[in-house]
N, C-alpha and C positions, 0 to 999 in steps of 0.2 A: 869890405868887398873891394876888389881891385880891378874888376873888368872895366874897360873903357866903354863909355856909352857910344863912342864913335865906331866901335868895332862891330859890324853887323853880324848877326847870326843867321842861320838858315831859316827858310820859311817855316813858321809854326814853332820855332825853337824857343825854349826857355833856358838857354845855356847861360846861366848866371851862377856866380859863386854860391857855395852851399853853407856859408857861415855868415851869421848876422851878429853885429855887435852894437853896443851903445853908441859908438862913434858913427855907425851907419844911421842910427836914429837922429843924431844931431845933424848929420849931413842932409838927411831928408827934410828936417825942419828948415834948414837954410834954403833948400830948393822950393819948399812950399810957402815960404814967406811971401806975403802979398798975393798969393794965389788961393790958398785955402783960408777959410775963416779961422781966426783964433776964437774958439767958441767960449761962451760964458761959463763960469763956475757959480752955481746957485746955492744959496743957503736957505734954510727954513727952520724956524724955531719949533714949529709943529713936528717936522720930521725928526729933529734932534730929540724931542721929547719922546716920540714913539720908539726911536731906536736906542735911546739911552746913551747917545754918543754925539759927537760933533761931526755932522755929515756934510760933505762937499760933493755936489753933483756936477760932473763934467758933461755938459749938455751938447752932445754931438748931433742931436736932432736939429740943431741950428747950423750944422755944417752944410756946405754946398752939396746938393742932391739930397739933403735931409738925413745924412748918415756919415759915420766916420770913414766909410769906404772910399770917399774921394781922396783922402790922404794917400793911401797906398796905391790907388790906381794912377793918380797923377805922378807920384814919385817914380813909378815903374815906367810909364809911357814917356815921361820927359827925358829918360835916359836912352831911348831908342835912337837909332841913326836916322838920318833923313831918308835913306832908302826904305827902312822898315816902316816909317810913318807914311811914306808914299804908298806902300803896298797895303797898309791897313792892319788892324788888330782884330783878334777874336777873343771872346770870353764866354764863360758859362756861369749862370747866376740865377738865383730865384728873384732877384730884384735890385738890391742896393749896389752890389758890385757892377751889375749891368748898367745902371744909371751912371755910376762913377766912371766906368770905362768909356761910356758913350760921351759924357761931357768932357772928360780929359782928352779924348780923341778929337773932339770938335775944337777944343781950346788950342790944340797943337797942330791943327790943320790936317788931321788924319780922318779915317772913317772906321767904324766899328761894326762887327757882326756878332750878335749876342745869341747864345743858346739859352732859352728860358723855358721852364716847365709850363705846360698848358694851364695849370692851376695857379700860376703866379698871380699875386694880387694885381688886379687890373690897373690900379693907380700906378704901380711900379712899371708895368709894361708900357703904359701910355707915356709916362715920363721918359722912359728909355727911348721910345720912338721919337718923342719930342726933341730929344737931343741929337737926333739925326741917325740913330743906329738902325741897322737892319736886324729884325728879330726872327730867329728860327726856333720853332716850338718843338717840344718833346714831352713824353709822358714820364714823369719823375719816378713812377712806380714800376715801369717796365724798361725804360731806357737808361743808358749809361751816359750821363752828361759829359764826363771827362773824355770818353772815347769819341763822342759826337764832336766835342770842341776840337780835339786833336785832328780828327779827320777833316773837319771843315777848314782848319788852319792849313793843313797840308795841301788840300785840294785847291785852295784859293791863294796860297802863298802869303798867308797872314801870320803875324806874330801873336802867339797865344799868351794872354795874361790871365793866369789862374786867380781865383778869388782869395786865396790865402797862402798856399804853399809856394811862396816866391820871396826871395830875400828882400827885394826892393818894396814889395807890398807890405811885408812884415815891418820893415823899418819905417815906412810911411805911417802905418797904423800906430806905431809906438809914439808918434809925436803928440797924440792926444794925452797920454799920461805924462809926457815931458812937460807940456804946457800946464797941466793940472798941478804938478808938484812945484813948478817954477812959481806959480801963483800962490799956492797954499803953504808951501814949505813942507817939511817932512810929515808923512802920514804914518799911522800905525798899521793901516791895512788899505788895500785897494781891491775893489770888486769890479769884475768885468764879465760880460757874457761870453760864452764859448760856443762857436759854431764849428768852423774848420780850425779855429785856434789862432788866426792871424792877429786879431786885436789883443788877445791875451798875451801872446808871445812878445809882440812889440812892446806892450805896456810893461810886461815883466822886465824886459831888458832895460827900459828907461827907469822904471820905479826902483828896482833894486840897486841901480847905479847911483841914483840921486838920494835915496833914503834907505841906507843899509839897515837891515832888520825888519823892514816892512813885510807884512804878511800878504801874499798874493793869493786871492781867492777867486776861482773861476766858478761860473754859474751856468748850468745846463738845464734844459727842460727835462722833466722826469722821463718822458718818452724818447728822448734823444741823448742818452748818457754814454755816447761812444768814447769821449775823452776819459770819463771816470773809469769805465771798464778798461780802457787802454792803459791807464796808469796802474791799475791793479794787476794787469797782465804783464806789464813791462814792455809792451810793444803795441803798435796801432791795431785796434780791433775793429772789425766791420760789423755793424748792426743792420737790421732791416730799416728801410726808409721810415723815419719817425712820423707819426701822425700827431702833430702838435700845432697850436695856434701860432707858435713862434717859428714862422716859416724861414726866417733868416738863420735859424739854428737847426733846421731839419736836414742835417748831414748824416751820412752813414759811417764816416771814418775820419779821424783827424788827419791832417797832412803829416807827411814824414818830417819835414823841417819844423813845422809848428810844434809837433809832438816832442821833438828832441829838445826844443827850447823850454816848453812847458813842463816836461818831465824834470828838468833840472831846476827850474825856478819857482814853480807853483808850490804853495803850502797845502792847498786843499781844493777840491771841487765839490760843490754842493748842488742839489737838485731842487727844482721848484715845479709845482704843478701848473697846469693851464689856469686853474681857478685862482691860484696865488698871483699869477701874472696879470690876470684880469683885475684883481684887487689893487695891484700896484699901478696899473694904467689908470684906474679910477681915481686913486689918491693923487696921482700926478696931475690929472686933469682938474679935479675939484679943489685941491688944496695948494698945489704948486703952480697951477695955471700953465702947465705944459702938456703937449700931446706927444705920446710915445706910441710906437708900434710894439707888438708883443715882445719881440726880441730885445727891443730897446729898454723895456721895463724889467727884464729878467733879473738883473743885478739888484735893482731896487726891491724886487719881489723877495729875493733871498734875505735881504736886510729886514724887511717888514715881517717876514715869516719867522724870524728868530733863528735862521740857519747859520748866522755868523757869530763865531766866538773869537773875540779879540781881547787878550788880557789888558787890563787897565789898572788904574790906581785911584783911590778916593781924592787925591790931591790934583789929578789932571784928567779931564775927560778924554776918552778915546777919540782919535781923529781918523775918520774913515772916508776914503774917496770912493765914489760910485760913478762908473761910466754909463751914462744913458746913451746907448749906441746909435739910436735912430728914431725918427718920427714919421716914417713913410707909411701912412695908412689912410685909406679913403674914408670919407664920412660914413658911407653906408656900412662898411666893415667895422668901423669904430662903434657905431650904434648897435650893430649886431652883437659884438663882443660884450658891450656893456649891458645888453639884454633888457 
C-alpha cells in the first residue's frame, strides 16, 4: 500500500489502496509495537491428546478490548491525517470492532460514532460507550448497517472505518498470525474464524509467507456460511442475516477485498454448529482456564469436532495453530450458553 497517511480523503471516505501484501502486515506490526498486546500462545497436553496433534492457541481474548479487532482498528486510525482525526470516525459493528475503533480513537485523540445492532451483547455496548464512543442503534434484521454507517459518516463529516473490508484493517489483523508463527515456527495448518473475513485474510497473508505449504482453514457457524457459499460460487454471495450464538460471525456477505484474498489463499472452510461452539467454550473454560466468546471459540470447535484434516506422519506430530479470536462475553450470557 502506497497511500500517504498525511493525504486526507473526503468525509466518510475509505479511499485506500485495494491491494494488501505481507509487507503491509509487517508494516502494521511495527506500527502496533508497544500499543497492541503481544498475546500469549498457550499449549495444553489435554488438548493435544483430544486433537491428536500439537496445538498452539493464539489467545486474542487477551488483546486490548478483548479481541483481535484492536489490531486492525488502530492500524487504520493511526494512518489518518490530523484533520481526519479532528473530525472523528464512524464504524458499524456488532461489538468487537466497535470497541476497537472506540479505544483507538480515544488513544489517538479522536472521537468515534458507532452503529450497533439493538441486540448486540450488552457487555460489548457498555464497553464501547465506556471508551467514549457515541452509539447509534439499528435493527440488524431490517436495517442495512453499511448504508447507515455511510450516511452517518457523510452527514457528520466522519471517516468511515469498516470492520473488515479495508486494507489497513486486514493488514493489522494479520499481525496475530505473524506473532504466532514467529513464536512457534512453521505450522502445518492454521485455523481462524471467518465473519467478514478480515482476520482470515490477514492471517493467510502472513502465514503463507512465513510457512510455505501451510494449510489455511477458515471456520464459519453453520447458520452463517456466506464465505463457504461464496467460494463455491466464485463470487461473494449474500445470505439472510444468520441466527447464531456467534454474533461476531453473523454477517450476510464476505467483503470484496477479504474474499479476493481468501479465495486465493484458503485451502478450505468448515462449518460448526452452535452446540459445538458451546462445547468448545466449555472445554476452554474448564480445562484451559480461558474465557471465550462464541466466535472466539469457533476455530477450536472445528478442531474438537474433527472437522480438520491435516496430513501428518508417524515420525512427527502435526503442528496446528488456532486463533482464539476474542473473549468478550458477559457473565450472564456465558452462564446462559453453558446452560
